[in-house]
C-alpha positions in Angstrom: 22.2 15.7 13.6 18.5 15.1 13.1 17.4 13.6 9.5 15.8 15.7 6.8 12.5 15.2 5.5 12.7 14.3 2.0 12.0 16.7 -0.7 11.1 15.6 -4.0 13.2 16.2 -7.5 11.9 14.9 -10.8 14.6 12.7 -13.1 14.3 12.1 -17.0 14.3 8.9 -18.2 14.2 9.0 -21.9 10.3 10.1 -22.4 9.3 9.7 -18.5 9.5 12.5 -15.4 10.1 10.2 -12.6 9.5 11.9 -8.7 12.8 11.2 -6.7 12.7 11.3 -3.0 15.9 12.6 -1.7 16.8 12.3 1.8 20.1 13.1 3.9 21.0 10.7 6.4 23.1 11.4 9.1 24.9 8.2 9.5 25.0 7.5 5.7 28.5 6.9 4.5 27.5 7.0 0.6 25.1 7.7 -1.5 22.6 5.2 -2.3 19.8 4.7 -5.2 16.7 2.6 -5.2 13.2 1.9 -6.9 10.7 1.6 -4.2 8.7 -1.4 -5.5 5.6 -0.6 -4.1 5.2 3.0 -5.4 7.9 2.8 -8.4 9.3 6.0 -7.0 13.2 6.5 -6.7 14.3 6.6 -3.4 18.0 8.6 -3.1 19.8 8.6 0.2 22.9 11.4 0.7 25.1 11.4 3.4 25.6 14.9 5.3 27.5 17.1 2.9 26.4 16.0 -0.2 24.3 18.7 -1.8 20.7 17.3 -4.1 22.4 19.1 -7.3 25.3 16.3 -6.9 22.9 13.5 -6.0 21.0 13.7 -9.1 23.7 13.9 -11.3 24.5 10.4 -9.5 21.1 9.4 -10.4 21.8 10.4 -13.8 24.7 8.2 -13.9 22.4 5.2 -13.0 19.8 5.5 -15.5 20.3 2.1 -17.2 20.1 0.7 -13.9 16.6 2.9 -13.2 15.4 1.3 -16.2 16.4 -2.2 -15.8 14.7 -2.0 -12.3 11.3 0.0 -13.5 10.8 -2.7 -16.1 11.0 -5.3 -13.7 8.1 -3.9 -11.8 4.3 -5.3 -12.5 2.5 -3.1 -15.2 -0.2 -0.4 -13.8 -4.3 -0.7 -14.1 -5.8 2.5 -14.3 -9.4 2.8 -12.7 -10.9 2.8 -16.1 -14.1 1.1 -18.0 -12.7 -2.6 -18.9 -10.1 -2.7 -15.9 -9.8 -5.7 -14.4 -9.6 -5.8 -10.2 -9.2 -8.4 -7.9 -11.4 -8.1 -4.9 -10.5 -10.2 -2.0 -8.7 -12.4 -4.9 -11.8 -12.3 -7.1 -11.5 -10.8 -10.2 -14.1 -8.0 -11.0 -14.3 -5.9 -14.2 -14.9 -2.7 -14.2 -17.9 -1.4 -16.6 -18.8 2.1 -16.9 -22.5 3.0 -16.7 -22.6 6.6 -17.7 -26.7 6.4 -18.5 -27.2 5.6 -15.0 -27.3 7.6 -11.7 -27.1 4.8 -9.1 -23.2 5.7 -8.1 -21.3 2.3 -7.7 -22.0 -1.3 -7.4 -20.9 -4.5 -7.3 -22.4 -7.7 -8.4 -21.5 -11.2 -10.3 -18.0 -10.2 -10.9 -18.8 -6.9 -12.2 -18.1 -3.4 -10.4 -20.5 -1.0 -11.9 -19.7 2.9 -12.2 -22.5 5.1 -13.0 -22.1 8.9 -13.8 -19.7 10.6 -15.9 -16.6 9.7 -17.3 -14.2 11.8 -15.9 -15.5 11.0 -12.4 -15.2 7.4 -12.6 -11.5 6.8 -10.9 -12.4 9.1 -8.0 -15.8 7.2 -7.8 -14.2 3.7 -8.1 -11.6 4.6 -5.6 -13.9 6.2 -2.8 -16.0 2.5 -3.5 -13.2 0.5 -2.7 -12.1 2.2 0.1 -15.5 2.0 1.7 -15.5 -1.8 0.6 -12.0 -2.2 2.4 -13.4 -0.8 5.5 -16.3 -2.5 5.2 -14.2 -5.9 5.3 -11.2 -4.6 8.1 -13.8 -2.7 10.8 -16.0 -5.7 11.7 -13.2 -8.0 12.3 -11.2 -5.6 14.0 -13.6 -5.5 16.5 -14.3 -9.1 16.6 -10.7 -10.0 17.3 -10.4 -7.0 20.1 -12.7 -8.4 22.1 -10.7 -11.9 22.0 -8.0 -10.3 23.2 -10.3 -8.3 25.7 -8.4 -4.8 24.5 -10.3 -1.8 23.0 -9.7 -0.9 19.7 -9.2 3.0 19.0 -9.9 4.5 15.9 -9.5 2.8 12.8 -8.4 4.8 9.8 -7.7 3.8 5.9 -4.8 5.2 4.2 -2.8 4.6 0.8 0.5 3.6 2.2 3.3 2.1 0.5 5.9 1.0 3.3 3.5 -0.8 5.9 -0.1 -2.5 5.5 -1.2 -1.9 8.8 0.2 0.4 11.8 -1.1 0.1 15.9 -0.5 3.4 17.9 0.3 2.7 21.8 -3.3 4.7 22.3 -4.8 1.6 19.9 -5.7 3.5 17.1 -5.1 1.3 14.1 -4.7 2.1 10.6 -4.5 -0.2 7.2 -4.1 0.5 3.8 -7.2 0.5 1.7 -5.4 -1.5 -1.2 -5.7 -4.5 1.3 -9.1 -4.9 -0.7 -7.2 -6.5 -3.8 -5.7 -8.7 -1.7 -6.8 -12.6 -0.7 -9.3 -12.6 2.2 -7.1 -14.7 4.0 -4.0 -12.0 3.6 -6.4 -9.1 4.8 -7.4 -11.2 7.8 -3.6 -11.4 8.4 -3.3 -8.1 8.7 -5.8 -7.5 10.6 -5.0 -9.7 13.1 -1.6 -8.6 13.0 -2.3 -5.1 14.4 -4.9 -6.4 16.6 -2.0 -8.3 18.1 -0.1 -5.3 18.9 -3.2 -4.1 20.9 -1.8 -6.6 23.6 2.4 -6.5 22.7 3.5 -3.5 20.8 6.4 -5.0 19.7 7.3 -8.6 17.6 8.5 -10.6 20.6 8.0 -14.6 21.2 4.4 -13.5 22.9 3.1 -11.1 19.6 3.6 -14.1 17.6 1.9 -16.9 19.8 -0.9 -14.5 20.3 -1.1 -14.0 16.3 -0.8 -17.8 15.8 -3.9 -18.1 18.3 -6.2 -15.4 16.5 -5.7 -16.8 12.9 -4.9 -20.5 11.3 -2.2 -19.8 8.9 0.4 -17.0 9.5 2.8 -18.1 7.8 1.0 -18.3 4.2 -0.4 -14.7 3.8 3.0 -13.4 5.0 4.8 -15.1 1.9 1.9 -13.8 0.1 2.7 -10.2 0.8 6.7 -10.8 0.3 6.2 -12.1 -3.1 2.7 -10.3 -4.6 2.4 -7.4 -1.9 3.9 -4.8 -4.4 1.3 -5.3 -6.8 -1.5 -4.0 -4.6 -0.2 -0.7 -5.6 -0.3 -1.5 -9.3 -4.0 -0.3 -9.7 -5.3 3.2 -10.3 
């Protein structure tokens, strides 16, 4: 039996409608429920033969547990005037400049967003994705040259399950939300994926190559374990 793609249902917790990603797993022996710390979504896994309706009843019986887990998540920071965002670890304040028509620009700890207010979230998100690419792409090219392997296409996505990936063809993908992480953390993720151009695994030779590419591996890895979920709170 193959895995079924997850379907999204909704669960009401007091005054909130929460998305629940429901998946049937061929080897699951019981129903399990968890809160994804990165996205805040509920993940409900069902064993074969258990219907979605029964699974949602299971989730409803655990509303208290869900509330407690949600309370532990970091507060969300919407893209709006006055929001404070870390750019490579340095805090910046978002300022809406409706009277101007200069796009989005960053200076002296401030991100200025011009134009109509309803367009601010989209314009700010586009700007941050561009900033992430500006930081990531040159690092990929430099480190790929060092390992002697050409990098393929570089894409930026909004993933919650991984910060980067590398295909067998050498195409690299990164979460644009790395722009919110300290510079050393972003650089580590780039080095990690570039090392996969040589070793498409996590064996000893892979980690030895990562150690050659950057000075500190343990620090960024520890930071991502402790704070990675916080990168999802922005926007």
